[in-house]
C-alpha positions in Angstrom: -49.5 257.2 381.2 -48.4 259.8 378.7 -49.7 263.3 379.1 -49.8 263.6 375.3 -53.0 261.5 375.4 -56.3 263.4 375.1 -57.3 264.9 378.4 -59.4 262.7 380.7 -62.3 264.9 381.2 -62.8 266.8 378.0 -66.2 266.9 376.4 -66.8 267.5 372.8 -67.7 271.2 373.2 -69.9 270.7 370.1 -73.0 272.4 371.5 -74.4 275.9 371.5 -74.4 276.2 375.3 -72.0 278.2 377.4 -71.5 279.4 380.9 -69.8 282.8 381.3 -68.5 284.0 384.6 -69.2 287.7 385.1 -67.1 290.1 387.1 -68.3 289.9 390.8 -71.7 288.8 389.4 -73.6 285.7 388.2 -73.0 282.9 385.8 -74.6 283.8 382.5 -75.9 280.6 380.9 -76.8 280.7 377.2 -77.8 278.1 374.6 -81.0 276.8 376.1 -79.2 274.5 378.5 -81.7 272.5 380.6 -81.6 273.3 384.3 -82.7 270.9 387.1 -81.9 269.7 390.6 -80.0 266.6 391.4 -80.0 265.1 394.9 -77.3 263.0 396.5 -78.9 259.8 397.6 -77.4 257.8 400.5 -77.6 254.4 402.0 -78.6 253.6 405.6 -75.2 254.6 406.9 -75.2 258.0 405.1 -72.8 257.0 402.3 -73.7 258.5 398.9 -74.7 255.7 396.5 -76.8 257.3 393.8 -78.0 260.5 392.1 -81.7 261.3 392.3 -83.4 263.5 389.8 -85.1 266.5 391.3 -87.0 269.6 390.2 -86.8 270.7 386.6 -86.9 274.4 385.8 -88.7 275.9 382.8 -86.7 276.0 379.7 -85.0 279.3 378.9 -82.6 280.3 376.1 -80.5 282.2 378.6 -80.5 282.8 382.3 -78.3 284.2 385.1 -77.4 281.9 388.1 -76.5 283.4 391.4 -73.0 282.8 392.6 -72.8 285.1 395.6 -75.2 282.8 397.5 -77.4 285.6 398.7 -80.0 286.0 396.0 -83.6 285.9 397.2 -84.6 284.4 393.9 -82.3 281.4 393.9 -81.1 279.8 391.8 -81.4 282.9 389.7 -79.5 286.2 390.3 -81.5 289.1 391.6 -78.7 291.7 391.8 -77.8 291.1 395.4 -74.1 290.7 394.5 -74.1 294.5 393.8 -75.8 295.4 397.1 -73.5 293.3 399.2 -70.3 294.1 397.3 -69.6 290.5 396.5 -66.0 289.7 395.6 -66.2 287.0 393.0 -62.6 287.2 391.9 -61.6 284.1 390.0 -58.7 282.4 391.8 -58.5 279.1 389.9 -55.7 278.5 387.5 -56.2 277.5 383.9 -53.8 274.5 383.9 -55.2 271.4 382.3 -56.8 268.7 384.3 -54.0 266.3 383.5 -51.4 268.8 384.7 -53.1 269.0 388.0 -53.9 265.4 388.5 -52.0 262.6 390.3 -52.1 259.2 388.6 -52.7 255.9 390.4 -52.1 252.8 388.3 -53.8 249.6 389.4 -53.5 246.1 388.0 -56.5 246.6 385.6 -57.5 250.3 385.9 -55.9 253.7 386.0 -57.3 256.5 388.2 -56.4 260.2 387.9 -57.1 262.5 390.8 -57.1 266.3 390.7 -57.9 267.2 394.3 -58.2 270.9 393.6 -61.6 270.2 391.9 -63.1 268.3 394.9 -66.7 269.3 395.6 -66.9 266.8 398.6 -69.8 264.8 397.1 -68.3 261.7 398.8 -69.3 259.1 396.3 -65.6 258.0 396.3 -65.9 256.7 399.9 -68.0 253.6 399.6 -66.7 250.0 399.7 -63.3 251.1 401.0 -62.8 254.0 398.6 -62.0 254.4 395.0 -58.2 254.4 395.6 -58.1 251.0 397.3 -60.6 249.7 394.7 -58.3 250.8 391.9 -55.4 249.0 393.7 -57.6 245.9 393.7 -58.9 246.3 390.1 -57.8 242.8 389.1 -61.0 241.8 390.9 -63.9 242.5 388.5 -66.2 243.7 391.3 -63.7 246.1 392.7 -62.9 247.4 389.2 -66.6 247.9 388.4 -67.2 249.8 391.7 -64.1 252.0 391.2 -65.4 253.0 387.7 -68.8 253.8 389.1 -67.4 255.9 391.9 -65.1 257.9 389.6 -68.0 258.5 387.2 -70.3 259.6 390.1 -67.8 262.4 391.0 -69.7 265.5 389.8 -66.6 267.7 389.7 -64.6 265.3 387.5 -61.8 265.3 390.2 -61.7 261.6 389.7 -61.5 259.9 386.3 -61.1 256.2 385.6 -59.1 255.1 382.5 -59.1 251.9 380.6 -55.6 250.5 381.2 -55.3 248.9 377.8 -56.5 251.8 375.6 -55.6 254.6 378.0 -58.9 256.2 377.2 -61.1 257.9 379.9 -64.3 256.2 381.0 -66.8 259.0 381.2 -70.6 259.1 381.8 -72.4 260.0 378.6 -73.8 263.4 379.7 -75.8 265.6 377.4 -75.1 269.4 377.7 -77.0 270.5 380.8 -76.9 272.3 384.1 -77.8 270.7 387.5 -78.0 272.2 391.0 -76.7 269.7 393.6 -78.5 269.2 396.9 -77.0 267.2 399.7 -79.7 266.3 402.3 -77.4 264.1 404.4 -75.2 267.2 405.0 -78.2 269.6 405.0 -76.5 271.7 402.4 -77.0 272.9 398.9 -74.1 272.1 396.6 -72.6 273.5 393.5 -73.7 274.2 390.0 -73.0 271.0 388.1 -72.0 271.7 384.4 -72.2 268.6 382.3 -71.6 267.4 378.8 -68.6 269.5 377.6 -70.2 272.9 378.1 -67.6 275.6 377.9 -67.0 277.7 380.9 -65.5 281.1 380.1 -63.8 283.5 382.6 -64.9 287.0 383.2 -61.8 288.2 381.2 -63.0 286.3 378.2 -60.5 283.4 378.3 -61.9 279.8 378.5 -61.2 277.2 381.0 -60.5 273.7 379.8 -63.6 272.1 378.4 -64.4 269.0 380.5 -67.3 266.6 380.6 -68.2 267.5 384.1 -67.2 270.4 386.4 -68.8 272.0 389.5 -69.0 275.7 390.0 -69.4 277.5 393.3 -72.8 278.9 394.1 -72.4 279.6 397.9 -69.9 282.4 397.2 -67.3 281.0 399.6 -65.0 278.9 397.5 -61.3 279.7 397.5 -60.9 278.2 394.0 -63.5 280.3 392.2 -65.2 279.8 389.9 -64.9 276.1 390.9 -66.4 274.5 394.0 -64.1 273.5 396.8 -66.7 272.1 399.2 -67.1 275.4 401.1 -70.9 275.0 400.9 -70.6 272.3 403.6 -68.6 274.4 406.1 -70.8 277.5 405.4 -74.0 275.5 405.7 -75.3 277.0 402.4 -79.0 276.3 401.9 -81.0 277.5 398.9 -84.3 276.5 400.5 -84.7 273.2 398.7 -87.3 271.1 400.3 -85.1 268.0 400.3 -82.9 269.5 403.0 -85.8 269.7 405.4 -86.2 265.9 405.6 
């Protein structure tokens, strides 16, 4: 699969919204991007199988989202990062998704996998896992499930590609922001940026525009500003009622 092809996870970027990372401070969101909760729904064995719409926040033209994990006004920033001396240094590289991704070619589907972006949402685990399903993609059911699992990956770590056209198969997100909740793990997850919204570094340089990325909001990621699943090991909880079930 040639790397000269258009990158797998790029959105159009044709919107007014933007997320700007501030130096040791919050994410500044502009452009009236809708903000809501999305909850990981599981089956009886605890495997994620669906996304459940949660709380919607009032519309604002701009707002600041906490990324130190300590604000008392979550999800919004209340200045706590200054009081605690939060170190929000960005450690993620700016290589393209394709440059970071491994490629698995199945009989009827291609899967790219950039593990550095993993937010541990675990949708890729069901029915044997997206990798085995890609290997079995000459079976229509396996192919369909592999595509769904890749598209359910909020971070865009996993992208399924049409093997004939070599075009990515992406969910049709509108520009928006969601806050992930994971009741099965009793943890609050990352900021889910959808629909090709640009993410700009504190130094003013942009990260690659992608259809879906997840940004750390527990303050513990070692791949800032992106989520690396540290919210699970740290037990981050923003007080969402779904985690009390």
